[in-house]
mmCIF file as gemmi writes it, N, C-alpha and C atoms, coordinates in Angstrom:
data_model
loop_
_atom_site.group_PDB
_atom_site.id
_atom_site.type_symbol
_atom_site.label_atom_id
_atom_site.label_alt_id
_atom_site.label_comp_id
_atom_site.label_asym_id
_atom_site.label_entity_id
_atom_site.label_seq_id
_atom_site.pdbx_PDB_ins_code
_atom_site.Cartn_x
_atom_site.Cartn_y
_atom_site.Cartn_z
_atom_site.occupancy
_atom_site.B_iso_or_equiv
_atom_site.pdbx_formal_charge
_atom_site.auth_seq_id
_atom_site.auth_asym_id
_atom_site.pdbx_PDB_model_num
ATOM 1 N N . MET Axp A 1 ? 145.059 67.1 133.357 1 0 ? 1 A 1
ATOM 2 C CA . MET Axp A 1 ? 144.486 65.772 133.327 1 0 ? 1 A 1
ATOM 3 C C . MET Axp A 1 ? 143.091 65.828 132.722 1 0 ? 1 A 1
ATOM 4 N N . LYS Axp A 2 ? 142.801 64.835 131.936 1 0 ? 2 A 1
ATOM 5 C CA . LYS Axp A 2 ? 141.47 64.707 131.359 1 0 ? 2 A 1
ATOM 6 C C . LYS Axp A 2 ? 140.578 64.051 132.397 1 0 ? 2 A 1
ATOM 7 N N . CYS Axp A 3 ? 139.351 64.524 132.524 1 0 ? 3 A 1
ATOM 8 C CA . CYS Axp A 3 ? 138.417 63.984 133.504 1 0 ? 3 A 1
ATOM 9 C C . CYS Axp A 3 ? 137.188 63.421 132.8 1 0 ? 3 A 1
ATOM 10 N N . ILE Axp A 4 ? 136.923 62.142 133.045 1 0 ? 4 A 1
ATOM 11 C CA . ILE Axp A 4 ? 135.704 61.508 132.535 1 0 ? 4 A 1
ATOM 12 C C . ILE Axp A 4 ? 134.838 61.155 133.731 1 0 ? 4 A 1
ATOM 13 N N . SER Axp A 5 ? 133.608 61.612 133.723 1 0 ? 5 A 1
ATOM 14 C CA . SER Axp A 5 ? 132.685 61.374 134.827 1 0 ? 5 A 1
ATOM 15 C C . SER Axp A 5 ? 131.708 60.265 134.469 1 0 ? 5 A 1
ATOM 16 N N . VAL Axp A 6 ? 131.496 59.361 135.428 1 0 ? 6 A 1
ATOM 17 C CA . VAL Axp A 6 ? 130.508 58.286 135.291 1 0 ? 6 A 1
ATOM 18 C C . VAL Axp A 6 ? 129.536 58.468 136.448 1 0 ? 6 A 1
ATOM 19 N N . TYR Axp A 7 ? 128.288 58.749 136.135 1 0 ? 7 A 1
ATOM 20 C CA . TYR Axp A 7 ? 127.308 59.104 137.154 1 0 ? 7 A 1
ATOM 21 C C . TYR Axp A 7 ? 126.598 57.877 137.717 1 0 ? 7 A 1
ATOM 22 N N . THR Axp A 8 ? 127.106 57.425 138.863 1 0 ? 8 A 1
ATOM 23 C CA . THR Axp A 8 ? 126.5 56.355 139.642 1 0 ? 8 A 1
ATOM 24 C C . THR Axp A 8 ? 127.165 56.355 141.015 1 0 ? 8 A 1
ATOM 25 N N . ASP Axp A 9 ? 126.469 55.828 141.995 1 0 ? 9 A 1
ATOM 26 C CA . ASP Axp A 9 ? 127.085 55.653 143.309 1 0 ? 9 A 1
ATOM 27 C C . ASP Axp A 9 ? 127.292 54.163 143.594 1 0 ? 9 A 1
ATOM 28 N N . ASN Axp A 10 ? 127.135 53.349 142.554 1 0 ? 10 A 1
ATOM 29 C CA . ASN Axp A 10 ? 127.235 51.898 142.679 1 0 ? 10 A 1
ATOM 30 C C . ASN Axp A 10 ? 128.566 51.427 142.075 1 0 ? 10 A 1
ATOM 31 N N . PHE Axp A 11 ? 129.486 50.966 142.94 1 0 ? 11 A 1
ATOM 32 C CA . PHE Axp A 11 ? 130.804 50.551 142.478 1 0 ? 11 A 1
ATOM 33 C C . PHE Axp A 11 ? 130.726 49.396 141.487 1 0 ? 11 A 1
ATOM 34 N N . GLU Axp A 12 ? 129.813 48.465 141.711 1 0 ? 12 A 1
ATOM 35 C CA . GLU Axp A 12 ? 129.685 47.315 140.811 1 0 ? 12 A 1
ATOM 36 C C . GLU Axp A 12 ? 129.299 47.763 139.399 1 0 ? 12 A 1
ATOM 37 N N . GLN Axp A 13 ? 128.334 48.682 139.304 1 0 ? 13 A 1
ATOM 38 C CA . GLN Axp A 13 ? 127.946 49.213 137.991 1 0 ? 13 A 1
ATOM 39 C C . GLN Axp A 13 ? 129.133 49.908 137.329 1 0 ? 13 A 1
ATOM 40 N N . PHE Axp A 14 ? 129.853 50.717 138.115 1 0 ? 14 A 1
ATOM 41 C CA . PHE Axp A 14 ? 131.01 51.423 137.58 1 0 ? 14 A 1
ATOM 42 C C . PHE Axp A 14 ? 132.048 50.423 137.063 1 0 ? 14 A 1
ATOM 43 N N . SER Axp A 15 ? 132.323 49.397 137.847 1 0 ? 15 A 1
ATOM 44 C CA . SER Axp A 15 ? 133.303 48.38 137.449 1 0 ? 15 A 1
ATOM 45 C C . SER Axp A 15 ? 132.903 47.683 136.152 1 0 ? 15 A 1
ATOM 46 N N . ASP Axp A 16 ? 131.604 47.455 135.993 1 0 ? 16 A 1
ATOM 47 C CA . ASP Axp A 16 ? 131.109 46.777 134.797 1 0 ? 16 A 1
ATOM 48 C C . ASP Axp A 16 ? 131.364 47.578 133.52 1 0 ? 16 A 1
ATOM 49 N N . VAL Axp A 17 ? 131.382 48.904 133.61 1 0 ? 17 A 1
ATOM 50 C CA . VAL Axp A 17 ? 131.547 49.734 132.409 1 0 ? 17 A 1
ATOM 51 C C . VAL Axp A 17 ? 132.929 50.372 132.297 1 0 ? 17 A 1
ATOM 52 N N . PHE Axp A 18 ? 133.763 50.235 133.31 1 0 ? 18 A 1
ATOM 53 C CA . PHE Axp A 18 ? 135.056 50.924 133.335 1 0 ? 18 A 1
ATOM 54 C C . PHE Axp A 18 ? 135.889 50.683 132.077 1 0 ? 18 A 1
ATOM 55 N N . GLU Axp A 19 ? 136.063 49.431 131.683 1 0 ? 19 A 1
ATOM 56 C CA . GLU Axp A 19 ? 136.879 49.117 130.5 1 0 ? 19 A 1
ATOM 57 C C . GLU Axp A 19 ? 136.313 49.765 129.239 1 0 ? 19 A 1
ATOM 58 N N . GLN Axp A 20 ? 134.989 49.735 129.096 1 0 ? 20 A 1
ATOM 59 C CA . GLN Axp A 20 ? 134.353 50.345 127.925 1 0 ? 20 A 1
ATOM 60 C C . GLN Axp A 20 ? 134.568 51.853 127.921 1 0 ? 20 A 1
ATOM 61 N N . VAL Axp A 21 ? 134.458 52.467 129.097 1 0 ? 21 A 1
ATOM 62 C CA . VAL Axp A 21 ? 134.656 53.914 129.214 1 0 ? 21 A 1
ATOM 63 C C . VAL Axp A 21 ? 136.083 54.277 128.805 1 0 ? 21 A 1
ATOM 64 N N . MET Axp A 22 ? 137.046 53.476 129.243 1 0 ? 22 A 1
ATOM 65 C CA . MET Axp A 22 ? 138.448 53.76 128.928 1 0 ? 22 A 1
ATOM 66 C C . MET Axp A 22 ? 138.737 53.638 127.432 1 0 ? 22 A 1
ATOM 67 N N . GLU Axp A 23 ? 137.966 52.834 126.728 1 0 ? 23 A 1
ATOM 68 C CA . GLU Axp A 23 ? 138.17 52.654 125.292 1 0 ? 23 A 1
ATOM 69 C C . GLU Axp A 23 ? 137.456 53.706 124.454 1 0 ? 23 A 1
ATOM 70 N N . MET Axp A 24 ? 136.551 54.453 125.054 1 0 ? 24 A 1
ATOM 71 C CA . MET Axp A 24 ? 135.798 55.48 124.324 1 0 ? 24 A 1
ATOM 72 C C . MET Axp A 24 ? 136.706 56.64 123.956 1 0 ? 24 A 1
ATOM 73 N N . ASN Axp A 25 ? 136.368 57.28 122.869 1 0 ? 25 A 1
ATOM 74 C CA . ASN Axp A 25 ? 137.106 58.46 122.452 1 0 ? 25 A 1
ATOM 75 C C . ASN Axp A 25 ? 136.182 59.669 122.55 1 0 ? 25 A 1
ATOM 76 N N . LEU Axp A 26 ? 135.806 60.001 123.787 1 0 ? 26 A 1
ATOM 77 C CA . LEU Axp A 26 ? 134.923 61.139 124.001 1 0 ? 26 A 1
ATOM 78 C C . LEU Axp A 26 ? 135.683 62.443 123.804 1 0 ? 26 A 1
ATOM 79 N N . GLN Axp A 27 ? 135.016 63.409 123.247 1 0 ? 27 A 1
ATOM 80 C CA . GLN Axp A 27 ? 135.577 64.75 123.122 1 0 ? 27 A 1
ATOM 81 C C . GLN Axp A 27 ? 135.052 65.588 124.272 1 0 ? 27 A 1
ATOM 82 N N . GLU Axp A 28 ? 135.711 66.695 124.56 1 0 ? 28 A 1
ATOM 83 C CA . GLU Axp A 28 ? 135.314 67.536 125.683 1 0 ? 28 A 1
ATOM 84 C C . GLU Axp A 28 ? 133.833 67.898 125.599 1 0 ? 28 A 1
ATOM 85 N N . ASN Axp A 29 ? 133.146 67.747 126.723 1 0 ? 29 A 1
ATOM 86 C CA . ASN Axp A 29 ? 131.723 68.025 126.893 1 0 ? 29 A 1
ATOM 87 C C . ASN Axp A 29 ? 130.802 67.028 126.193 1 0 ? 29 A 1
ATOM 88 N N . ASP Axp A 30 ? 131.346 65.945 125.625 1 0 ? 30 A 1
ATOM 89 C CA . ASP Axp A 30 ? 130.508 64.882 125.073 1 0 ? 30 A 1
ATOM 90 C C . ASP Axp A 30 ? 129.848 64.142 126.222 1 0 ? 30 A 1
ATOM 91 N N . GLU Axp A 31 ? 128.639 63.659 125.974 1 0 ? 31 A 1
ATOM 92 C CA . GLU Axp A 31 ? 127.913 62.906 126.991 1 0 ? 31 A 1
ATOM 93 C C . GLU Axp A 31 ? 127.137 61.801 126.294 1 0 ? 31 A 1
ATOM 94 N N . LEU Axp A 32 ? 127.152 60.608 126.884 1 0 ? 32 A 1
ATOM 95 C CA . LEU Axp A 32 ? 126.376 59.515 126.32 1 0 ? 32 A 1
ATOM 96 C C . LEU Axp A 32 ? 125.927 58.584 127.425 1 0 ? 32 A 1
ATOM 97 N N . GLU Axp A 33 ? 125.034 57.683 127.064 1 0 ? 33 A 1
ATOM 98 C CA . GLU Axp A 33 ? 124.531 56.714 128.035 1 0 ? 33 A 1
ATOM 99 C C . GLU Axp A 33 ? 125.138 55.352 127.716 1 0 ? 33 A 1
ATOM 100 N N . LEU Axp A 34 ? 125.611 54.676 128.764 1 0 ? 34 A 1
ATOM 101 C CA . LEU Axp A 34 ? 126.227 53.369 128.613 1 0 ? 34 A 1
ATOM 102 C C . LEU Axp A 34 ? 125.668 52.462 129.697 1 0 ? 34 A 1
ATOM 103 N N . GLU Axp A 35 ? 124.941 51.438 129.283 1 0 ? 35 A 1
ATOM 104 C CA . GLU Axp A 35 ? 124.309 50.499 130.211 1 0 ? 35 A 1
ATOM 105 C C . GLU Axp A 35 ? 123.516 51.224 131.308 1 0 ? 35 A 1
ATOM 106 N N . GLY Axp A 36 ? 122.798 52.257 130.904 1 0 ? 36 A 1
ATOM 107 C CA . GLY Axp A 36 ? 121.943 52.993 131.832 1 0 ? 36 A 1
ATOM 108 C C . GLY Axp A 36 ? 122.655 54.064 132.647 1 0 ? 36 A 1
ATOM 109 N N . LEU Axp A 37 ? 123.959 54.229 132.446 1 0 ? 37 A 1
ATOM 110 C CA . LEU Axp A 37 ? 124.723 55.236 133.185 1 0 ? 37 A 1
ATOM 111 C C . LEU Axp A 37 ? 125.129 56.37 132.255 1 0 ? 37 A 1
ATOM 112 N N . THR Axp A 38 ? 125.112 57.575 132.765 1 0 ? 38 A 1
ATOM 113 C CA . THR Axp A 38 ? 125.569 58.714 131.995 1 0 ? 38 A 1
ATOM 114 C C . THR Axp A 38 ? 127.082 58.831 132.14 1 0 ? 38 A 1
ATOM 115 N N . VAL Axp A 39 ? 127.757 58.961 131.005 1 0 ? 39 A 1
ATOM 116 C CA . VAL Axp A 39 ? 129.207 59.107 130.959 1 0 ? 39 A 1
ATOM 117 C C . VAL Axp A 39 ? 129.491 60.394 130.208 1 0 ? 39 A 1
ATOM 118 N N . SER Axp A 40 ? 130.355 61.248 130.783 1 0 ? 40 A 1
ATOM 119 C CA . SER Axp A 40 ? 130.668 62.493 130.086 1 0 ? 40 A 1
ATOM 120 C C . SER Axp A 40 ? 132.139 62.851 130.238 1 0 ? 40 A 1
ATOM 121 N N . ASP Axp A 41 ? 132.649 63.494 129.196 1 0 ? 41 A 1
ATOM 122 C CA . ASP Axp A 41 ? 134.007 64.027 129.241 1 0 ? 41 A 1
ATOM 123 C C . ASP Axp A 41 ? 133.886 65.415 129.846 1 0 ? 41 A 1
ATOM 124 N N . SER Axp A 42 ? 134.421 65.567 131.028 1 0 ? 42 A 1
ATOM 125 C CA . SER Axp A 42 ? 134.309 66.84 131.745 1 0 ? 42 A 1
ATOM 126 C C . SER Axp A 42 ? 135.446 67.795 131.417 1 0 ? 42 A 1
ATOM 127 N N . GLY Axp A 43 ? 136.261 67.446 130.448 1 0 ? 43 A 1
ATOM 128 C CA . GLY Axp A 43 ? 137.344 68.32 130.029 1 0 ? 43 A 1
ATOM 129 C C . GLY Axp A 43 ? 138.576 68.157 130.896 1 0 ? 43 A 1
ATOM 130 N N . GLU Axp A 44 ? 139.409 69.171 130.887 1 0 ? 44 A 1
ATOM 131 C CA . GLU Axp A 44 ? 140.664 69.165 131.632 1 0 ? 44 A 1
ATOM 132 C C . GLU Axp A 44 ? 140.448 69.693 133.046 1 0 ? 44 A 1
ATOM 133 N N . VAL Axp A 45 ? 141.128 69.093 134.001 1 0 ? 45 A 1
ATOM 134 C CA . VAL Axp A 45 ? 141.135 69.597 135.37 1 0 ? 45 A 1
ATOM 135 C C . VAL Axp A 45 ? 142.587 69.947 135.718 1 0 ? 45 A 1
ATOM 136 N N . PRO Axp A 46 ? 142.797 70.96 136.549 1 0 ? 46 A 1
ATOM 137 C CA . PRO Axp A 46 ? 144.175 71.33 136.908 1 0 ? 46 A 1
ATOM 138 C C . PRO Axp A 46 ? 144.85 70.245 137.735 1 0 ? 46 A 1
ATOM 139 N N . ALA Axp A 47 ? 146.156 70.235 137.711 1 0 ? 47 A 1
ATOM 140 C CA . ALA Axp A 47 ? 146.942 69.21 138.41 1 0 ? 47 A 1
ATOM 141 C C . ALA Axp A 47 ? 146.633 69.169 139.909 1 0 ? 47 A 1
ATOM 142 N N . HIS Axp A 48 ? 146.355 70.304 140.515 1 0 ? 48 A 1
ATOM 143 C CA . HIS Axp A 48 ? 146.099 70.34 141.959 1 0 ? 48 A 1
ATOM 144 C C . HIS Axp A 48 ? 144.7 69.817 142.329 1 0 ? 48 A 1
ATOM 145 N N . TYR Axp A 49 ? 143.848 69.555 141.345 1 0 ? 49 A 1
ATOM 146 C CA . TYR Axp A 49 ? 142.491 69.062 141.614 1 0 ? 49 A 1
ATOM 147 C C . TYR Axp A 49 ? 142.536 67.746 142.401 1 0 ? 49 A 1
ATOM 148 N N . LEU Axp A 50 ? 143.39 66.823 141.971 1 0 ? 50 A 1
ATOM 149 C CA . LEU Axp A 50 ? 143.51 65.531 142.65 1 0 ? 50 A 1
ATOM 150 C C . LEU Axp A 50 ? 143.942 65.722 144.098 1 0 ? 50 A 1
ATOM 151 N N . GLU Axp A 51 ? 144.942 66.553 144.321 1 0 ? 51 A 1
ATOM 152 C CA . GLU Axp A 51 ? 145.42 66.812 145.68 1 0 ? 51 A 1
ATOM 153 C C . GLU Axp A 51 ? 144.318 67.411 146.553 1 0 ? 51 A 1
ATOM 154 N N . ARG Axp A 52 ? 143.595 68.359 146 1 0 ? 52 A 1
ATOM 155 C CA . ARG Axp A 52 ? 142.528 69.033 146.745 1 0 ? 52 A 1
ATOM 156 C C . ARG Axp A 52 ? 141.389 68.079 147.091 1 0 ? 52 A 1
ATOM 157 N N . MET Axp A 53 ? 141.015 67.221 146.15 1 0 ? 53 A 1
ATOM 158 C CA . MET Axp A 53 ? 139.914 66.288 146.382 1 0 ? 53 A 1
ATOM 159 C C . MET Axp A 53 ? 140.319 65.152 147.325 1 0 ? 53 A 1
ATOM 160 N N . ALA Axp A 54 ? 141.578 64.71 147.246 1 0 ? 54 A 1
ATOM 161 C CA . ALA Axp A 54 ? 142.039 63.561 148.032 1 0 ? 54 A 1
ATOM 162 C C . ALA Axp A 54 ? 141.989 63.803 149.536 1 0 ? 54 A 1
ATOM 163 N N . VAL Axp A 55 ? 142.039 65.043 149.979 1 0 ? 55 A 1
ATOM 164 C CA . VAL Axp A 55 ? 142.029 65.322 151.421 1 0 ? 55 A 1
ATOM 165 C C . VAL Axp A 55 ? 140.613 65.388 151.996 1 0 ? 55 A 1
ATOM 166 N N . LYS Axp A 56 ? 139.619 65.375 151.136 1 0 ? 56 A 1
ATOM 167 C CA . LYS Axp A 56 ? 138.235 65.437 151.621 1 0 ? 56 A 1
ATOM 168 C C . LYS Axp A 56 ? 137.805 64.059 152.132 1 0 ? 56 A 1
ATOM 169 N N . PRO Axp A 57 ? 137.21 64.01 153.324 1 0 ? 57 A 1
ATOM 170 C CA . PRO Axp A 57 ? 136.839 62.715 153.908 1 0 ? 57 A 1
ATOM 171 C C . PRO Axp A 57 ? 135.768 61.957 153.118 1 0 ? 57 A 1
ATOM 172 N N . GLU Axp A 58 ? 134.967 62.646 152.343 1 0 ? 58 A 1
ATOM 173 C CA . GLU Axp A 58 ? 133.895 61.982 151.601 1 0 ? 58 A 1
ATOM 174 C C . GLU Axp A 58 ? 134.347 61.47 150.226 1 0 ? 58 A 1
ATOM 175 N N . VAL Axp A 59 ? 135.621 61.644 149.893 1 0 ? 59 A 1
ATOM 176 C CA . VAL Axp A 59 ? 136.147 61.235 148.593 1 0 ? 59 A 1
ATOM 177 C C . VAL Axp A 59 ? 137.002 59.971 148.748 1 0 ? 59 A 1
ATOM 178 N N . VAL Axp A 60 ? 136.685 58.975 147.937 1 0 ? 60 A 1
ATOM 179 C CA . VAL Axp A 60 ? 137.485 57.751 147.889 1 0 ? 60 A 1
ATOM 180 C C . VAL Axp A 60 ? 138.419 57.877 146.684 1 0 ? 60 A 1
ATOM 181 N N . VAL Axp A 61 ? 139.702 57.622 146.909 1 0 ? 61 A 1
ATOM 182 C CA . VAL Axp A 61 ? 140.704 57.723 145.843 1 0 ? 61 A 1
ATOM 183 C C . VAL Axp A 61 ? 141.202 56.322 145.518 1 0 ? 61 A 1
ATOM 184 N N . MET Axp A 62 ? 141.15 55.959 144.236 1 0 ? 62 A 1
ATOM 185 C CA . MET Axp A 62 ? 141.628 54.658 143.775 1 0 ? 62 A 1
ATOM 186 C C . MET Axp A 62 ? 142.6 54.886 142.626 1 0 ? 62 A 1
ATOM 187 N N . LYS Axp A 63 ? 143.512 53.95 142.442 1 0 ? 63 A 1
ATOM 188 C CA . LYS Axp A 63 ? 144.468 54.056 141.344 1 0 ? 63 A 1
ATOM 189 C C . LYS Axp A 63 ? 144.469 52.757 140.56 1 0 ? 63 A 1
ATOM 190 N N . ASP Axp A 64 ? 144.399 52.883 139.244 1 0 ? 64 A 1
ATOM 191 C CA . ASP Axp A 64 ? 144.55 51.731 138.364 1 0 ? 64 A 1
ATOM 192 C C . ASP Axp A 64 ? 145.974 51.804 137.819 1 0 ? 64 A 1
ATOM 193 N N . ARG Axp A 65 ? 146.86 51.011 138.393 1 0 ? 65 A 1
ATOM 194 C CA . ARG Axp A 65 ? 148.283 51.062 138.01 1 0 ? 65 A 1
ATOM 195 C C . ARG Axp A 65 ? 148.503 50.621 136.572 1 0 ? 65 A 1
ATOM 196 N N . HIS Axp A 66 ? 147.696 49.683 136.1 1 0 ? 66 A 1
ATOM 197 C CA . HIS Axp A 66 ? 147.874 49.17 134.742 1 0 ? 66 A 1
ATOM 198 C C . HIS Axp A 66 ? 147.558 50.235 133.698 1 0 ? 66 A 1
ATOM 199 N N . LYS Axp A 67 ? 146.575 51.045 133.98 1 0 ? 67 A 1
ATOM 200 C CA . LYS Axp A 67 ? 146.173 52.08 133.025 1 0 ? 67 A 1
ATOM 201 C C . LYS Axp A 67 ? 146.784 53.443 133.359 1 0 ? 67 A 1
ATOM 202 N N . GLY Axp A 68 ? 147.355 53.576 134.552 1 0 ? 68 A 1
ATOM 203 C CA . GLY Axp A 68 ? 147.973 54.836 134.94 1 0 ? 68 A 1
ATOM 204 C C . GLY Axp A 68 ? 146.971 55.94 135.212 1 0 ? 68 A 1
ATOM 205 N N . VAL Axp A 69 ? 145.781 55.574 135.691 1 0 ? 69 A 1
ATOM 206 C CA . VAL Axp A 69 ? 144.736 56.566 135.958 1 0 ? 69 A 1
ATOM 207 C C . VAL Axp A 69 ? 144.367 56.573 137.437 1 0 ? 69 A 1
ATOM 208 N N . MET Axp A 70 ? 143.842 57.692 137.871 1 0 ? 70 A 1
ATOM 209 C CA . MET Axp A 70 ? 143.304 57.827 139.219 1 0 ? 70 A 1
ATOM 210 C C . MET Axp A 70 ? 141.787 57.895 139.101 1 0 ? 70 A 1
ATOM 211 N N . ILE Axp A 71 ? 141.108 57.342 140.091 1 0 ? 71 A 1
ATOM 212 C CA . ILE Axp A 71 ? 139.642 57.357 140.111 1 0 ? 71 A 1
ATOM 213 C C . ILE Axp A 71 ? 139.199 57.96 141.434 1 0 ? 71 A 1
ATOM 214 N N . LEU Axp A 72 ? 138.355 58.96 141.354 1 0 ? 72 A 1
ATOM 215 C CA . LEU Axp A 72 ? 137.774 59.574 142.544 1 0 ? 72 A 1
ATOM 216 C C . LEU Axp A 72 ? 136.311 59.185 142.592 1 0 ? 72 A 1
ATOM 217 N N . GLN Axp A 73 ? 135.83 58.805 143.771 1 0 ? 73 A 1
ATOM 218 C CA . GLN Axp A 73 ? 134.412 58.514 143.936 1 0 ? 73 A 1
ATOM 219 C C . GLN Axp A 73 ? 133.892 59.398 145.053 1 0 ? 73 A 1
ATOM 220 N N . HIS Axp A 74 ? 132.874 60.174 144.74 1 0 ? 74 A 1
ATOM 221 C CA . HIS Axp A 74 ? 132.242 61.022 145.746 1 0 ? 74 A 1
ATOM 222 C C . HIS Axp A 74 ? 130.809 61.277 145.317 1 0 ? 74 A 1
ATOM 223 N N . GLY Axp A 75 ? 129.93 61.281 146.296 1 0 ? 75 A 1
ATOM 224 C CA . GLY Axp A 75 ? 128.515 61.465 145.98 1 0 ? 75 A 1
ATOM 225 C C . GLY Axp A 75 ? 128.056 60.385 145.016 1 0 ? 75 A 1
ATOM 226 N N . LYS Axp A 76 ? 127.444 60.795 143.943 1 0 ? 76 A 1
ATOM 227 C CA . LYS Axp A 76 ? 126.923 59.846 142.953 1 0 ? 76 A 1
ATOM 228 C C . LYS Axp A 76 ? 127.715 59.91 141.659 1 0 ? 76 A 1
ATOM 229 N N . VAL Axp A 77 ? 129.032 60.105 141.787 1 0 ? 77 A 1
ATOM 230 C CA . VAL Axp A 77 ? 129.858 60.194 140.58 1 0 ? 77 A 1
ATOM 231 C C . VAL Axp A 77 ? 131.235 59.569 140.818 1 0 ? 77 A 1
ATOM 232 N N . PHE Axp A 78 ? 131.722 58.909 139.775 1 0 ? 78 A 1
ATOM 233 C CA . PHE Axp A 78 ? 133.105 58.44 139.719 1 0 ? 78 A 1
ATOM 234 C C . PHE Axp A 78 ? 133.793 59.32 138.692 1 0 ? 78 A 1
ATOM 235 N N . GLU Axp A 79 ? 134.955 59.84 139.03 1 0 ? 79 A 1
ATOM 236 C CA . GLU Axp A 79 ? 135.721 60.658 138.091 1 0 ? 79 A 1
ATOM 237 C C . GLU Axp A 79 ? 137.019 59.916 137.77 1 0 ? 79 A 1
ATOM 238 N N . ILE Axp A 80 ? 137.221 59.674 136.491 1 0 ? 80 A 1
ATOM 239 C CA . ILE Axp A 80 ? 138.442 59.017 136.035 1 0 ? 80 A 1
ATOM 240 C C . ILE Axp A 80 ? 139.38 60.119 135.564 1 0 ? 80 A 1
ATOM 241 N N . LEU Axp A 81 ? 140.534 60.244 136.215 1 0 ? 81 A 1
ATOM 242 C CA . LEU Axp A 81 ? 141.516 61.273 135.866 1 0 ? 81 A 1
ATOM 243 C C . LEU Axp A 81 ? 142.63 60.626 135.063 1 0 ? 81 A 1
ATOM 244 N N . ILE Axp A 82 ? 142.739 61.039 133.81 1 0 ? 82 A 1
ATOM 245 C CA . ILE Axp A 82 ? 143.699 60.446 132.883 1 0 ? 82 A 1
ATOM 246 C C . ILE Axp A 82 ? 144.791 61.468 132.593 1 0 ? 82 A 1
ATOM 247 N N . PRO Axp A 83 ? 146.045 61.12 132.904 1 0 ? 83 A 1
ATOM 248 C CA . PRO Axp A 83 ? 147.137 62.059 132.612 1 0 ? 83 A 1
ATOM 249 C C . PRO Axp A 83 ? 147.212 62.345 131.11 1 0 ? 83 A 1
ATOM 250 N N . THR Axp A 84 ? 147.474 63.594 130.781 1 0 ? 84 A 1
ATOM 251 C CA . THR Axp A 84 ? 147.654 63.978 129.386 1 0 ? 84 A 1
ATOM 252 C C . THR Axp A 84 ? 149.135 64.177 129.133 1 0 ? 84 A 1
ATOM 253 N N . GLU Axp A 85 ? 149.492 64.427 127.895 1 0 ? 85 A 1
ATOM 254 C CA . GLU Axp A 85 ? 150.892 64.623 127.542 1 0 ? 85 A 1
ATOM 255 C C . GLU Axp A 85 ? 151.516 65.776 128.322 1 0 ? 85 A 1
ATOM 256 N N . THR Axp A 86 ? 150.76 66.864 128.518 1 0 ? 86 A 1
ATOM 257 C CA . THR Axp A 86 ? 151.306 68.009 129.252 1 0 ? 86 A 1
ATOM 258 C C . THR Axp A 86 ? 151.538 67.663 130.713 1 0 ? 86 A 1
ATOM 259 N N . ASP Axp A 87 ? 150.701 66.786 131.294 1 0 ? 87 A 1
ATOM 260 C CA . ASP Axp A 87 ? 150.925 66.347 132.68 1 0 ? 87 A 1
ATOM 261 C C . ASP Axp A 87 ? 152.249 65.597 132.778 1 0 ? 87 A 1
ATOM 262 N N . THR Axp A 88 ? 152.505 64.739 131.816 1 0 ? 88 A 1
ATOM 263 C CA . THR Axp A 88 ? 153.742 63.964 131.809 1 0 ? 88 A 1
ATOM 264 C C . THR Axp A 88 ? 154.943 64.888 131.668 1 0 ? 88 A 1
ATOM 265 N N . LEU Axp A 89 ? 154.832 65.881 130.781 1 0 ? 89 A 1
ATOM 266 C CA . LEU Axp A 89 ? 155.928 66.828 130.592 1 0 ? 89 A 1
ATOM 267 C C . LEU Axp A 89 ? 156.165 67.656 131.842 1 0 ? 89 A 1
ATOM 268 N N . GLU Axp A 90 ? 155.106 68.11 132.498 1 0 ? 90 A 1
ATOM 269 C CA . GLU Axp A 90 ? 155.239 68.913 133.709 1 0 ? 90 A 1
ATOM 270 C C . GLU Axp A 90 ? 155.903 68.094 134.805 1 0 ? 90 A 1
ATOM 271 N N . THR Axp A 91 ? 155.512 66.847 134.963 1 0 ? 91 A 1
ATOM 272 C CA . THR Axp A 91 ? 156.106 65.974 135.978 1 0 ? 91 A 1
ATOM 273 C C . THR Axp A 91 ? 157.585 65.757 135.686 1 0 ? 91 A 1
ATOM 274 N N . SER Axp A 92 ? 157.932 65.532 134.412 1 0 ? 92 A 1
ATOM 275 C CA . SER Axp A 92 ? 159.323 65.341 134.042 1 0 ? 92 A 1
ATOM 276 C C . SER Axp A 92 ? 160.144 66.588 134.306 1 0 ? 92 A 1
ATOM 277 N N . THR Axp A 93 ? 159.587 67.746 134.008 1 0 ? 93 A 1
ATOM 278 C CA . THR Axp A 93 ? 160.286 69.013 134.238 1 0 ? 93 A 1
ATOM 279 C C . THR Axp A 93 ? 160.487 69.241 135.728 1 0 ? 93 A 1
ATOM 280 N N . GLU Axp A 94 ? 159.447 68.949 136.533 1 0 ? 94 A 1
ATOM 281 C CA . GLU Axp A 94 ? 159.559 69.115 137.983 1 0 ? 94 A 1
ATOM 282 C C . GLU Axp A 94 ? 160.613 68.176 138.542 1 0 ? 94 A 1
ATOM 283 N N . SER Axp A 95 ? 160.648 66.942 138.076 1 0 ? 95 A 1
ATOM 284 C CA . SER Axp A 95 ? 161.64 65.98 138.551 1 0 ? 95 A 1
ATOM 285 C C . SER Axp A 95 ? 163.045 66.417 138.169 1 0 ? 95 A 1
ATOM 286 N N . ALA Axp A 96 ? 163.205 66.952 136.968 1 0 ? 96 A 1
ATOM 287 C CA . ALA Axp A 96 ? 164.518 67.396 136.503 1 0 ? 96 A 1
ATOM 288 C C . ALA Axp A 96 ? 165 68.587 137.323 1 0 ? 96 A 1
ATOM 289 N N . ALA Axp A 97 ? 164.067 69.422 137.777 1 0 ? 97 A 1
ATOM 290 C CA . ALA Axp A 97 ? 164.422 70.616 138.546 1 0 ? 97 A 1
ATOM 291 C C . ALA Axp A 97 ? 164.895 70.24 139.943 1 0 ? 97 A 1
ATOM 292 N N . LEU Axp A 98 ? 164.482 69.08 140.444 1 0 ? 98 A 1
ATOM 293 C CA . LEU Axp A 98 ? 164.884 68.659 141.786 1 0 ? 98 A 1
ATOM 294 C C . LEU Axp A 98 ? 166.251 68.118 141.732 1 0 ? 98 A 1
């Protein structure tokens, strides 16, 4: 999964820039400022990252069904987890194996 980090602890600010962030074509390790917030492409995270983070009490997990992304909020950062083609293939292979 591709991970894009938005550095803020303010949900309203995050919501205001979410659509713009999703339209950006950031490359791995790119960082820019958007409406006073730092946005960076944190690269790929392993599939188990979401599972590991979701059990932590200080992490809020949200899902945008329309975009098919998961959003983690913890500390002063929102992490947008975007499935990549390999994630889709792995899920399909796992489902076929069952």
